N, C-alpha and C positions, 0 to 999 in steps of 0.2 A: 575484775579485781577479786583477789582472794579474801574471803571473810571467815574468821574463826566460827566454828559451829556453836561452842559453848564458851562461857566466861571462864578465864583462868583464875584459879583460886589465889588468894593472897599468899598462901604458904609456898605455892609453886613459883609465883612471881618473885618472892623474896629469896627463894633458894637460887634462882637464876642470877639474881642481882648479887648475892653473896659470892657465887662462884666467879663472876665477872670481876668483882672488886678484889677477890683473892688473887686472881691471875695478875691483875695490875700491880698488886703489892709484891708479888714474886718478881716480876719483871723489873720493878724499880730497884729491888734489893740487889738483883744481878747487875743492873747498870751501874749502881753505886760501887759494887765490889770491883767491877772491871775498871772503873774510873780511878779508884784508889790504887789498884795495882799498876795501872799505867803511870800514874804520877809518882808513885814510889820507885818505879823502875824495875819492878819485879814481875812484870807481865811476860809470861812465857808462851801461852797458847793463844795469844790475841795479837793479830797483825793489824797495824794502823799506819797510815801514810805519814811520813815526816817530810816536810817540805825542805828543800835545800836553803831557802832564804832564811828560814828559822834557825838553822844550824849556823849559818854565817853570822847572823845577828847576835847570837848568844855568845860567840867566841870573842 
C-alpha cells in the first residue's frame, strides 16, 4: 500500500480543501441557474426530457 513520505502541511491541506469547496459552490450555482431557467421557460441551450404523461395531465 502506498504511504506518503512526509507529513503534508496544514496550509497545503487547507488549500486543497478550499479548492474542493470552491468547485462545489460553482457547481451548485450553475445547477440553480439551470433550474431557474428551465422553470421560467427561458432555457435555450439545455435539453431535458419531457414525458408525454405530464403534458396530458397539465392540459
